[in-house]
N, C-alpha and C positions, 0 to 999 in steps of 0.2 A: 615636298612633299615625304610624312613620317614611311620607317622604314615595317613592314610586316611584322607583328610578332611570332608566323610561322614561315619566316624563312629560315632555307636551311643553312645550316652550319656549313662553314668554310672546310675545302676539300682537305685532306690530309697531307702532310708533306712529308718528306726524308726526315729526320732526323740526325741525321749528317750530312745534308744536303736541304737547306731551307729555301733553295729556288725549284727543287721540283717536286709535283701533287704524285702521288701512290695511290696504289688500291691494296698495296701488300703489306703487311704486317707481319714482324717477327713471331714466330710461332712457339717460340720461350717465353718474350719479356713484351709480345706485344706492340712494342715500339713501329710507327709507323718506317717501312724502308724503300726504296727505289730499286729498281732493276739489280742496275750496279753495286749496290749492298749486301742483294741477295745470296745469301749461302744453302743450297737445297737442302732438304733433310729430309727422312724420310715420310714424313707426315707435314707438311708444309717447311718453313723455312725457317732460315734463323739470322740474324743480322748479326756483324762483323764480331760486338763486342762480344756477344755468346757462344759464339764461336770461338774469341779469343781466352774465354772463361772456360769453357768444357776443355781446354788444350793444358791451362796452369793447374787442372786439377789432378795429375797425374803424368808420371810419366814413362811408360811401356816399351818393352824390347818387344822383337817380334813373337818372340815364345809364348811371353804373358801376354800379350795381347791376343796372339791365339787360343789363349786358354781364357784368357777373360769370353772372348765372343762366346765360346760353345758354352761357358757355365751362361752369358746372359740368357740366353735362349734354350734353358734347361725345360722349358713348358713344350716348345716344338720337339725338342729330343725325344721327352715321354711321349708324345702325341706319336709320333714317327715309331719309336722302338715298340710301343704296344698295336698300334696296327700290324706292324709288319710279323712282331709277334704270335697273332691270335690270327691272319692269316698263313702264315708258316703251319702252324699247330692244323686248320681247316685243309689245307692241301694236303698235306701228308696223312688223316686219314683213310685214305681210302687204301693205302698202301699197308696199311698194319689190320686189314679187315674191318674195319670203322665206318657208318654209312658217310656216305659221299657228302660233302662238302656242300652241297645245297640244302640239305636234310639237317646238317649241324648248324647252316647261319640262321635257317628259319629259328631252332631251337633257343639260339644264341640272342637274336633279338633283331633279324631284319624286320623294316617295316612294313609289316600285313596291315592293311589299309580297315579292313574288317575287323583284324582284332585290337588297332587300335578307336578302330570305332565301337569295339565292346569293352571299351577301359582301360587296353595296354597301353597307357601312355609309354612308358618305362622303356616302347620299342622304339621311341624317337630317337632319346641319346643315345642307345646302342647301340643301334644300325651306325650311324658317325663312324663304328671301331673296324666295322666289318666290310669284307672286300674278295668281290665273284671274279677272280682269274687276273694270272702274272701282268697284262696293260694295265689293267683299274689300279693294281696296287702300286703300279713304277708310277704312273702317271701323276695318282694323288699323294704321292710320298714324296717327289721330285717338286712339283708345285710348293707342297709347304715347307720341304727345306729353303726353297730359293726366294718364296714370298713371304713364308713364316716367320722364319729367324731374324732375319732384317726389321722386321715389322715389332716383334716383340723386342728386340735391342732398345727400337727407337720408344714404345710408351710402355714399356714395362712387361712384364709376368704379369700379373690380374688384369691392367687393360685389354689383352691380349685375349686370353683367356675369355674373359667375358665379350670382345666380338665374335671371336673363332667359338663359343658355342652356342652365341648368338645367331649366327650366322647360321650354322647349320642345321638349329630347330626352327630356323626360319622356312629354312627346303624343305623339311621335312613335312613342315605343316603348311605347307601351299602346295606340296605334292599330297596329302591327304586331301586339303579342302575343295581341290579341283577334283579328285573324285576319291571321294571320302569309302566306297564298297570296289574299290577296284584290288580285281583279287591278284594279281604282278607283286611280287615280295621288291622291297626297293636297301639298297645297301651301297653304303661307301658314304667316303667324309666331302665327297662333291661339292656339297651346299657350302658346307665349311670353305672350302678352299675358295670357291667363287665368292665367298663373302670378303677373302684376303685380296682377288681381283678389284671387288668392291673399292676398299680403303686404299690399293695402290691409286687405282684410277683419281679417287678423289684428290690423292696428294699432291699427285703428277698434276692433275688439273688446275688447282693451283699454284702449282709453279710452272705452271704455262708461259710468263710473260719469260723465263731462261729457257735459255738452248737446252739443256738436261731434262728440264722439265717437259719441254715440248718433246724431242727426241723419245721419252719413256713412255710421253701419254701415247704419241703415236705406237707402238710397239706395243706398249698395253691393249690398247684399241683392235689391232691388229690381233693378236695372241685372244683378245678375249672374243671374237668373233669368229673365227676358226673353231672357237669351243661349241659356244653358241651354235654353229651350222652342223657340228657332229653328229645332232640326231636325227637330220635329214636325211644321209647316208649308213649310219651305225645303229640297227635296234635295238631296244631295250636301254636303252639311256633315259637317266628321269631328271628329261629338260626345265619341269617344275621345280625339283629341287634346286638346281642350277639357280634357273631366275629366282627364286625366294632367296637366296643364299647370300647371293649380287647385293639385290637392294637392298637386304639387311647389312651387310658390311659396308656399302656405300652410305646408307644413311647416319648411322652410326657414327661411320669419320667425320662426315658434316656438319654434327651435334659434337664433336669432338673440337671443330677447330673452329668453335664458335668463340667469342671474348671470355664467356661467363666459366667455360669450359676447360679450357688450352692449358690451364695449368696446375687441374687439382686432377690428381690419380683416381680419388677416389666418386668424384665425379661423375668419371667416363669409365669406372667400373659399374656403375651406374645404371647410365646409360643402357651398357650392353645386358644387364641383369634386365631391366626393365622392357628391352627387346624381349628377350628368350621368354619371359614370364609372360609377356604376352602374345607370342607366337603358340606357347604351349595352352594358355586360356583361351586363344580361339579354336584350338580342337577340341578343346573340353568340354567346351560350351555350345560344339556341333548338335 
């Protein structure tokens, strides 16, 4: 009996072990790899050859490696510095007789939905750099430093910035769309931070066949669950922004890990920019 023309292709096998079927592939070169050959990376996984190639590219001392890590996360450091600087200025204003921080935050660009509905779209990005209170700034900047720096070093500064901005704008868009005339202004980088959560969860899920990937996924899901539950106990938390950023970050990273975009930095940036433009368009078209 003849074989059907629509029969499925044979399963992939590890390029180093031809007797092992696998669903994993190297994030860098795309070759199929088994669990034994997998080397976890921040986004996806690498094959032994790509790991060795990266190791041959340069030799670093401990001091030069530390300097390189700081330089390669320059966008993370810059965003952190801008947010902390703005917060310090607004926090100190009452001590020199100037308006209260809440008034200043509103004038600087807090997301006030009635204003956004009236065309003040600039409040979506500006609110991402404003914070109300020391716990607020401490949590967001700590999360940015922990999750943002390593992600930026792995995917590159342009791709990181595209994901960060798209997540923050998506969080602001969802906060607006669910209550366009809500009178409570919102500030904070939480939407963008939850986008980083989403990116890391996708990366760890793709590495779930490894011990490190499973452990990382469990820890991230626990941390995410705690943060998603906070609005039940702590008032004035814009959970809509958290959810919007989380979904955007996870979606962008899923698209990044497809075969077509895996090794194309410009395409990764385009995906992030596309999500950001869509978020703004949904708000503008309301």
